[in-house]
MIKE-233093 format. One line per 4 residues: number of its first residue (from 1); their letters; for each residue x, y, z of C-alpha. Coordinates in Angstrom, 3 decimals. Example, Ala and Ser with C-alpha at 12.3 -4.5 7.8 and 13.67 -1.06 7.14 Angstrom:
! MIKE-233093
1) AS) 12.300/-4.500/7.800  13.670/-1.060/7.140 .
//
This chain:
! MIKE-233093
1) MLYI) -67.853/19.957/-19.230  -66.726/16.600/-20.195  -64.326/14.546/-17.933  -62.920/11.090/-18.977 .
5) IRHG) -61.388/8.557/-16.422  -59.988/5.024/-16.384  -61.183/2.752/-13.688  -59.159/1.742/-10.742 .
9) KTDL) -56.927/-0.861/-10.462  -57.982/-4.345/-10.392  -56.254/-7.852/-9.455  -55.477/-8.351/-13.009 .
13) NARM) -53.801/-4.935/-13.495  -51.131/-5.861/-10.905  -50.563/-9.292/-12.383  -50.055/-7.558/-15.623 .
17) LMQG) -52.315/-9.623/-17.457  -54.451/-8.137/-20.368  -57.838/-7.619/-18.941  -60.287/-6.491/-21.839 .
21) RSDH) -63.758/-7.712/-21.239  -62.856/-9.825/-18.372  -64.915/-8.556/-15.744  -62.995/-8.170/-12.583 .
25) PLNE) -63.722/-5.819/-9.730  -61.517/-3.129/-7.866  -59.305/-4.237/-5.551  -58.255/-2.422/-2.384 .
29) TGFA) -55.908/-0.025/-4.089  -58.258/0.503/-7.117  -60.848/1.763/-4.347  -58.468/4.114/-2.917 .
33) QAVE) -57.944/5.600/-6.287  -61.233/6.157/-6.803  -61.643/7.742/-3.400  -58.580/10.036/-4.339 .
37) AAER) -60.391/10.947/-7.900  -63.590/11.927/-6.064  -61.233/14.137/-3.931  -59.632/15.642/-6.672 .
41) FSGM) -62.982/16.567/-8.200  -64.042/18.085/-4.716  -60.942/19.837/-4.675  -61.582/21.668/-8.040 .
45) GVSI) -64.932/22.480/-7.197  -66.739/20.291/-9.525  -69.700/18.444/-9.184  -70.670/15.616/-11.350 .
49) DKVY) -74.274/15.701/-12.778  -74.305/12.630/-14.660  -72.046/9.395/-15.322  -72.008/7.311/-18.080 .
53) SSPL) -69.998/3.931/-17.685  -68.868/0.818/-19.359  -70.818/-2.152/-18.451  -68.110/-3.702/-16.593 .
57) IRAV) -67.894/-3.549/-12.971  -64.433/-2.056/-12.378  -65.883/0.883/-14.357  -69.017/0.854/-12.503 .
61) QTAK) -67.559/0.832/-8.913  -65.467/3.972/-9.824  -67.970/5.694/-11.363  -70.370/5.120/-8.090 .
65) TIAP) -67.220/6.102/-5.752  -66.595/9.096/-7.562  -70.377/10.446/-8.155  -72.631/8.054/-5.738 .
69) DAEL) -75.654/10.492/-6.048  -75.242/11.656/-9.726  -77.531/9.442/-12.292  -75.561/6.697/-13.847 .
73) VIDE) -76.010/5.306/-17.091  -74.358/2.464/-18.876  -73.333/1.989/-22.578  -72.113/-0.702/-24.113 .
77) RLIE) -69.951/1.393/-26.604  -67.625/2.511/-23.723  -66.269/-1.143/-23.090  -62.698/-2.009/-23.182 .
81) MDYG) -60.942/-3.138/-26.555  -61.843/-6.900/-27.337  -58.707/-8.550/-26.986  -60.021/-11.864/-28.385 .
85) PYEG) -57.846/-14.948/-28.037  -55.303/-12.674/-26.383  -57.525/-11.983/-23.252  -55.242/-12.843/-20.126 .
89) MDLN) -52.265/-12.882/-21.851  -49.426/-11.899/-19.598  -48.236/-8.656/-20.383  -44.443/-9.673/-19.456 .
93) HPAP) -44.561/-12.377/-21.820  -46.637/-10.998/-24.925  -46.676/-12.683/-28.225  -44.503/-11.741/-30.792 .
97) EVIE) -47.279/-10.268/-33.146  -49.048/-7.995/-29.928  -45.346/-6.885/-29.535  -45.345/-5.769/-33.133 .
101) FFMD) -48.336/-3.989/-32.718  -47.406/-2.116/-29.290  -44.447/-1.215/-31.242  -46.060/0.583/-33.854 .
105) FVNV) -49.965/1.120/-33.216  -50.480/3.675/-36.132  -49.019/1.303/-38.858  -49.211/-2.172/-37.640 .
109) PAPD) -53.063/-3.380/-37.538  -54.185/-5.459/-34.354  -53.439/-9.123/-34.473  -56.444/-11.065/-35.884 .
113) GMEP) -58.978/-11.483/-33.330  -58.430/-8.344/-31.901  -61.055/-5.263/-32.497  -59.173/-2.753/-34.849 .
117) LPAI) -58.351/0.255/-33.501  -60.257/2.335/-35.918  -63.520/0.640/-34.854  -62.828/1.924/-30.830 .
121) VERL) -62.618/5.231/-32.332  -65.863/4.983/-34.270  -67.500/3.945/-31.655  -66.453/6.013/-28.980 .
125) GEFL) -66.744/9.042/-31.642  -70.485/8.170/-32.070  -70.815/8.283/-28.361  -69.064/11.458/-27.558 .
129) EEIK) -71.218/13.553/-30.495  -74.842/11.911/-28.856  -73.801/13.362/-25.550  -71.901/16.777/-26.636 .
133) DEAA) -75.084/19.168/-26.081  -75.477/17.580/-22.320  -71.984/18.178/-21.835  -71.994/21.843/-22.818 .
137) ERNV) -74.715/22.293/-20.207  -73.254/19.833/-17.262  -70.358/18.001/-15.737  -70.568/14.828/-17.064 .
141) LIST) -67.963/11.834/-16.288  -67.392/8.748/-18.372  -66.036/5.786/-16.601  -63.946/3.710/-19.177 .
145) HAIA) -60.644/1.588/-19.702  -57.527/2.470/-21.318  -58.121/1.785/-24.353  -61.104/2.812/-24.874 .
149) MKGA) -60.522/5.964/-23.212  -57.685/6.331/-25.806  -59.983/6.158/-28.525  -62.098/8.748/-27.383 .
153) LEYL) -59.071/10.933/-26.833  -57.883/10.145/-30.397  -61.291/11.064/-31.686  -61.119/14.583/-29.672 .
157) TPDS) -57.624/15.374/-31.008  -57.884/15.007/-34.876  -54.255/16.139/-35.457  -53.222/13.559/-32.985 .
161) GGSY) -51.594/11.423/-35.444  -52.723/8.248/-33.499  -49.719/9.619/-30.532  -52.402/8.726/-27.596 .
165) WAKN) -52.472/4.751/-28.495  -48.662/4.923/-27.327  -49.278/7.115/-24.157  -49.486/5.620/-20.754 .
169) IGNC) -53.017/6.283/-19.173  -52.707/5.109/-15.254  -55.501/3.851/-13.450  -58.113/6.596/-12.212 .
173) DIYA) -56.248/9.311/-14.619  -58.677/11.974/-15.798  -58.756/13.863/-18.821  -61.269/16.779/-19.452 .
177) ADVT) -62.520/18.692/-22.387  -65.140/21.706/-23.172  -67.694/22.323/-25.657  -67.307/25.390/-27.384 .
181) AGSY) -69.470/26.642/-30.328  -70.688/23.048/-30.639  -67.396/21.621/-30.653  -65.252/19.837/-28.041 .
185) TVPV) -62.168/21.489/-27.246  -58.534/19.409/-27.074  -58.789/17.082/-23.964  -56.380/18.058/-21.111 .
189) LVDD) -54.805/15.860/-18.690  -56.029/16.688/-14.832  -53.291/16.778/-12.756  -52.617/14.389/-9.803 .
193) GKDR) -53.807/16.929/-7.075  -51.014/18.703/-6.193  -51.635/21.929/-8.441  -54.691/21.758/-9.545 .
197) WEGS) -56.187/21.626/-13.569  -56.012/25.134/-14.631  -56.235/24.055/-18.254  -52.888/23.150/-19.216 .
201) AEDR) -51.704/19.541/-20.632  -49.122/17.333/-18.868  -47.788/14.755/-20.768  -47.480/11.305/-18.700 .
205) R) -45.644/8.302/-20.607 .
//
């Protein structure tokens, strides 16, 4: 089984600043979110066998908190979107070209200097194909970031039509996908722990 999680909260998240490849650690809330995620896995009876993580510290800390005894592998392809000149931008007052991009991710390309969304899907898809056989045999966790995670979900859901780009993915939200007959199943959102995941999708926007 494959599980994909977004890292816990950081101070930049709390301040509503665009945090791409800036390397900031989890804050107290972020660690608490990671602990709660670990409890959700435990409640589902899931033991993580191997973790792949973005190289950024917030993703690594999330991974180690959830699965401290699992093998941890860092993969650069799991890093967050490169926001280029927009790194650190106040999301309460985004640039006009960023607002336009946020309003229509499917039809409006990323502003100059930002990593294009198709490139994110490509690098996450390449990674997912490489670990597919492993995910078919073991419980594998990917610890990554919001936009990178959306790229993975877009790859895993070919008929999504780009819908994941506009979907809210909160800190420590978890998606799961199985591998059946050599192919990934459509990923589903693991709920927040009140009703343990039973294979149904939940839409959080």
